[in-house]
C-alpha positions as CSV (number, residue, x, y, z in Angstrom):
1,X,0.2,0.0,0.2
2,X,1.1,3.1,-0.8
3,X,0.4,7.0,-0.8
4,X,-0.7,8.7,-4.2
5,X,-2.3,12.2,-5.1
6,X,-5.9,12.1,-4.9
7,X,-6.2,13.7,-8.6
8,X,-4.1,10.8,-9.6
9,X,-7.2,8.1,-9.3
10,X,-8.1,6.8,-12.6
11,X,-10.3,9.5,-14.6
12,X,-10.3,12.1,-11.5
13,X,-9.7,15.6,-11.7
14,X,-9.7,18.2,-9.2
15,X,-10.2,21.8,-9.5
16,X,-10.5,24.8,-7.3
17,X,-11.5,28.6,-7.3
18,X,-11.6,31.2,-4.5
19,X,-11.9,34.6,-3.4
20,X,-9.8,34.8,-0.7
21,X,-10.7,38.9,0.2
22,X,-14.2,37.1,0.6
23,X,-13.1,34.3,2.1
24,X,-15.3,31.9,0.0
25,X,-14.5,29.0,-2.7
26,X,-15.4,26.0,-4.5
27,X,-13.9,22.9,-5.2
28,X,-14.6,20.5,-8.0
29,X,-14.4,16.7,-8.5
30,X,-14.5,15.8,-12.3
31,X,-15.1,12.4,-13.7
32,X,-16.3,13.2,-17.3
33,X,-16.7,9.6,-18.3
34,X,-19.5,9.3,-15.4
35,X,-19.1,7.3,-11.9
36,X,-21.2,5.2,-9.8
37,X,-22.3,7.8,-6.9
38,X,-23.9,7.6,-3.7
39,X,-24.0,9.9,-0.7
40,X,-24.4,9.8,3.1
41,X,-25.7,12.9,5.2
42,X,-25.3,12.6,8.9
43,X,-25.5,16.3,10.1
44,X,-28.7,17.7,10.9
45,X,-28.0,21.1,8.8
46,X,-27.2,20.0,5.6
47,X,-27.5,22.2,2.3
48,X,-27.3,19.7,-1.0
49,X,-28.3,19.4,-4.2
50,X,-29.0,16.8,-6.5
51,X,-29.0,14.1,-3.5
52,X,-32.0,12.3,-3.8
53,X,-31.3,11.0,-7.6
54,X,-28.1,9.2,-5.7
55,X,-30.9,6.8,-4.1
56,X,-29.9,3.4,-5.3
57,X,-33.8,3.1,-6.1
58,X,-33.5,6.0,-8.7
59,X,-32.9,6.0,-12.3
60,X,-29.7,7.8,-13.0
61,X,-26.9,5.7,-12.6
62,X,-23.7,8.1,-13.1
63,X,-22.7,11.3,-11.8
64,X,-20.0,13.4,-14.3
65,X,-19.1,16.0,-10.8
66,X,-19.3,16.4,-7.4
67,X,-19.0,20.2,-6.3
68,X,-18.2,21.1,-2.7
69,X,-18.7,24.9,-2.1
70,X,-18.9,27.4,0.4
71,X,-21.5,30.4,0.7
72,X,-24.2,28.3,2.3
73,X,-27.3,27.8,0.3
74,X,-26.1,30.7,-1.9
75,X,-22.9,28.7,-3.1
76,X,-25.1,26.0,-4.8
77,X,-25.4,28.5,-7.8
78,X,-21.9,27.5,-8.7
79,X,-23.1,23.8,-9.7
80,X,-24.6,25.6,-13.0
81,X,-20.9,26.9,-13.5
82,X,-20.0,23.3,-13.6
83,X,-23.2,22.0,-15.9
84,X,-22.2,24.8,-18.2
85,X,-18.7,23.6,-18.5
86,X,-19.5,20.1,-19.0
87,X,-22.7,20.8,-21.6
88,X,-19.8,22.9,-23.6
89,X,-17.8,19.4,-23.9
90,X,-20.9,17.3,-24.6
91,X,-20.7,15.6,-21.6
92,X,-24.1,14.3,-19.7
93,X,-27.2,12.0,-19.5
94,X,-28.4,11.5,-23.0
95,X,-31.9,12.5,-23.1
96,X,-32.4,12.5,-26.9
97,X,-32.5,16.4,-27.3
98,X,-29.1,16.8,-25.7
99,X,-27.1,15.6,-22.4
100,X,-27.4,16.6,-19.1
101,X,-24.6,16.7,-17.0
102,X,-25.3,15.5,-13.1
103,X,-23.8,17.4,-10.7
104,X,-24.5,16.4,-7.0
105,X,-23.3,19.3,-4.8
106,X,-22.8,20.4,-0.9
107,X,-22.2,23.6,1.0
108,X,-20.7,24.6,3.9
109,X,-21.2,27.8,6.0
110,X,-18.8,30.4,5.6
111,X,-20.7,33.7,5.5
112,X,-19.5,35.0,8.9
113,X,-15.6,35.2,7.2
114,X,-14.7,37.9,5.0
115,X,-17.5,39.3,2.9
116,X,-21.0,37.7,3.3
117,X,-22.3,39.0,0.0
118,X,-19.9,37.0,-2.2
119,X,-20.5,33.6,-2.7
120,X,-19.6,31.1,-5.2
121,X,-21.6,31.6,-8.1
122,X,-21.9,30.4,-11.7
123,X,-18.8,31.8,-12.6
124,X,-16.8,30.6,-9.9
125,X,-17.8,27.0,-10.4
126,X,-17.2,27.3,-14.0
127,X,-13.8,28.6,-13.2
128,X,-13.3,25.6,-10.7
129,X,-13.6,23.1,-13.8
130,X,-11.2,25.2,-15.9
131,X,-8.7,24.8,-13.3
132,X,-9.2,21.3,-12.8
133,X,-6.5,18.8,-13.8
134,X,-5.0,15.1,-12.4
135,X,-2.2,17.6,-11.1
136,X,-3.9,19.4,-8.2
137,X,-2.4,19.2,-5.2
138,X,-3.5,22.2,-3.7
139,X,-4.8,22.2,0.1
140,X,-5.5,24.5,2.8
141,X,-7.1,27.7,2.4
142,X,-8.2,27.0,-1.3
143,X,-11.7,26.0,-2.8
144,X,-14.1,24.9,-0.2
145,X,-11.9,25.1,2.3
146,X,-11.1,28.9,2.0
147,X,-13.8,30.5,4.4
148,X,-13.4,27.3,6.7
149,X,-13.1,27.2,10.4
150,X,-13.3,25.0,13.3
151,X,-13.9,25.2,17.2
152,X,-16.5,27.6,17.5
153,X,-18.8,27.0,20.2
154,X,-17.5,29.9,21.6
155,X,-17.2,32.5,18.5
156,X,-14.8,33.6,16.2
157,X,-12.3,34.6,19.3
158,X,-12.0,30.7,20.4
159,X,-12.1,29.5,17.1
160,X,-9.3,28.4,14.5
161,X,-9.0,28.3,10.8
162,X,-10.1,25.2,8.8
163,X,-9.4,24.5,5.5
164,X,-9.4,21.5,2.4
165,X,-7.5,18.3,2.8
166,X,-6.5,15.4,0.3
167,X,-5.0,12.1,0.9
168,X,-5.3,8.9,-1.0
169,X,-4.1,5.1,-1.3
170,X,-3.3,2.6,-3.4
171,X,-3.4,-0.7,-2.7
172,X,-2.6,-3.4,-5.9
173,X,-4.5,-1.8,-8.3
174,X,-7.0,-0.3,-6.2
175,X,-6.9,3.2,-5.7
176,X,-9.1,5.3,-2.7
177,X,-9.1,8.7,-1.8
178,X,-10.8,11.5,0.3
179,X,-11.1,15.0,-0.5
180,X,-12.6,16.7,2.6
181,X,-13.5,20.5,3.6
182,X,-13.3,20.9,7.2
183,X,-15.7,23.5,8.7
184,X,-16.7,21.8,12.0
185,X,-18.5,22.9,15.3
186,X,-16.3,20.4,17.1
187,X,-12.5,20.3,17.7
188,X,-10.3,18.1,15.1
189,X,-7.8,15.7,16.6
190,X,-5.1,13.6,14.9
191,X,-6.3,10.1,15.6
192,X,-2.6,8.8,15.3
193,X,-1.2,11.0,18.1
194,X,-4.7,11.8,20.2
195,X,-3.7,15.4,19.9
196,X,-5.8,17.9,19.4
197,X,-4.4,19.9,16.3
198,X,-7.5,22.4,15.6
199,X,-10.8,23.8,17.3
200,X,-11.7,25.4,20.5
201,X,-8.8,27.5,21.4
202,X,-8.2,29.7,24.5
203,X,-5.8,32.7,23.3
204,X,-5.3,34.4,26.3
205,X,-4.2,31.0,28.2
206,X,-2.2,29.7,25.3
207,X,-4.4,25.9,25.2
208,X,-7.1,24.2,23.8
209,X,-10.3,23.6,25.2
210,X,-12.4,20.8,24.7
211,X,-15.7,21.3,23.2
212,X,-17.0,17.8,24.2
213,X,-16.5,18.6,28.1
214,X,-17.8,21.9,27.6
215,X,-20.8,21.1,25.9
216,X,-21.1,18.4,28.8
217,X,-20.5,20.8,31.4
218,X,-23.5,22.6,29.6
219,X,-22.0,25.5,27.9
220,X,-23.5,26.5,24.8
221,X,-23.9,29.6,22.9
222,X,-26.6,29.3,20.3
223,X,-26.5,32.4,18.2
224,X,-22.7,31.3,17.1
225,X,-24.0,27.8,16.1
226,X,-24.7,28.3,12.7
227,X,-21.3,28.6,10.8
228,X,-20.6,25.0,10.4
229,X,-20.6,21.7,8.1
230,X,-17.8,19.2,7.0
231,X,-18.2,18.1,3.4
232,X,-16.1,15.4,1.3
233,X,-15.7,13.2,-1.6
234,X,-14.3,9.6,-1.2
235,X,-13.2,8.7,-4.8
236,X,-11.9,4.9,-6.0
237,X,-11.2,3.6,-9.3
238,X,-13.0,0.3,-8.1
239,X,-16.1,-1.2,-9.8
240,X,-19.1,-0.4,-7.5
241,X,-22.9,-0.1,-8.1
242,X,-25.0,2.6,-6.9
243,X,-25.8,1.2,-3.9
244,X,-22.2,0.1,-2.9
245,X,-20.9,3.6,-3.3
246,X,-23.5,4.7,-1.2
247,X,-22.0,2.1,1.3
248,X,-18.9,3.5,1.3
249,X,-20.2,6.8,1.5
250,X,-21.6,5.7,5.0
251,X,-18.4,3.8,6.2
252,X,-16.6,7.0,5.3
253,X,-18.2,8.7,7.9
254,X,-16.1,6.8,10.4
255,X,-13.4,8.7,9.3
256,X,-15.1,12.1,10.5
257,X,-16.2,10.5,13.8
258,X,-12.3,9.6,14.8
259,X,-11.3,13.3,14.0
260,X,-14.1,15.6,14.9
261,X,-15.2,16.1,18.2
262,X,-18.2,16.4,18.5
263,X,-19.7,15.4,14.7
264,X,-22.6,15.4,12.8
265,X,-24.1,17.7,15.5
266,X,-27.5,19.7,15.1
267,X,-25.6,22.4,13.5
268,X,-23.3,20.9,11.3
269,X,-24.6,19.3,7.8
270,X,-21.9,16.7,7.2
271,X,-22.1,15.1,4.2
272,X,-19.9,12.6,2.3
273,X,-20.3,11.6,-1.4
274,X,-18.6,8.5,-2.9
275,X,-17.6,8.4,-6.7
276,X,-16.4,4.9,-8.1
277,X,-14.9,5.3,-11.8
278,X,-15.3,1.4,-12.3
279,X,-11.6,0.3,-13.3
280,X,-10.9,-2.3,-10.7
281,X,-12.5,-5.2,-9.2
282,X,-12.3,-4.9,-5.3
283,X,-13.6,-6.2,-2.1
284,X,-16.4,-3.4,-0.6
285,X,-15.1,-3.8,2.9
286,X,-11.5,-3.0,1.3
287,X,-12.6,0.1,-0.1
288,X,-14.4,0.9,2.7
289,X,-11.5,0.6,5.3
290,X,-9.4,2.2,3.1
291,X,-12.2,5.2,2.6
292,X,-12.0,5.9,6.4
293,X,-7.9,5.7,6.6
294,X,-8.1,8.4,4.1
295,X,-11.1,10.4,5.0
296,X,-8.7,10.4,8.8
297,X,-6.0,11.9,7.0
298,X,-8.0,14.4,4.9
299,X,-9.2,15.8,7.7
300,X,-6.0,16.4,9.6
301,X,-4.1,17.6,6.4
302,X,-6.9,19.9,6.0
303,X,-6.3,22.2,9.2
304,X,-2.4,21.4,9.4
305,X,-2.2,22.9,5.7
306,X,-4.6,25.7,6.2
307,X,-3.4,29.4,6.5
308,X,-4.5,32.0,8.5
309,X,-7.2,34.2,7.1
310,X,-9.4,37.4,8.1
311,X,-8.2,37.1,12.1
312,X,-8.6,33.3,12.1
313,X,-5.3,31.6,13.3
314,X,-4.3,28.2,11.5
315,X,-2.3,25.3,12.7
316,X,1.1,26.8,11.5
317,X,0.8,29.9,12.8
318,X,-0.4,28.9,16.2
319,X,2.6,26.1,16.2
320,X,5.5,29.0,15.0
321,X,3.7,31.0,18.2
322,X,4.3,28.2,20.8
323,X,7.7,27.2,19.1
324,X,6.6,23.8,18.2
325,X,7.6,21.9,14.8
326,X,4.3,21.5,12.7
């Protein structure tokens, strides 16, 4: 088993577009030949598009892209740009009079960072597609992770910068990877060390607080619990049905549970898509186990690769301030 770039998975391309001044952006995962896809929504405040058609009992078998975007529900406009890009390339579901690109999408809430009046739109979605390549390794404060923040129980003065992370593995011919935009209410813990790497931080005392412990002890600030949601895509070159892809999306949430504490809250819209490009025979359990591992590492990488933005301090800058090595 070896690590590979996420965008090197067979038939997958990744593209980002962002506005750093406004503090928002979007990321597209393209599979122009079509991929069997599934989705699993665990958070209770989701913003999504075209997720119903991914139900295994429904007609459409393949998607041509998945969009992850900031901008809350406004950001779903960016999916129209992805559709336009694919339509221009004559890619989509053949309906006789033309081809309709199938583009599921999910949003995270980043309106409280930067300029809330600027959101991902059709133009930004189209730009992300034009930027898509198999060589894209950009992580951190890019794309859908541009405006992401974490550890928001007590509001901006205790929160840190989130971001976008990617990680992929290859075992024989099987490739599995995860791309995740981390914008959670909770804290991010590295399961390999057990240490919190980003989250609820007391900058006066110079230490992390535990969001879980604070909630258990009765702490709450309901006016500030509306800026969350972690969204992601698991991509694999395995041959999977829609139903199997849905199962992989379900299993992949274990990666969120191992790294984000707490996760799947009433104020998060946590959503994972799975895309299978159909190149390699594989056991579904092997795909699921690798998906969990990749989601774990992608979540941790998202916050470790982030850069400080609009007053939200990143992992790297916090490490420099404390004198530790990242």
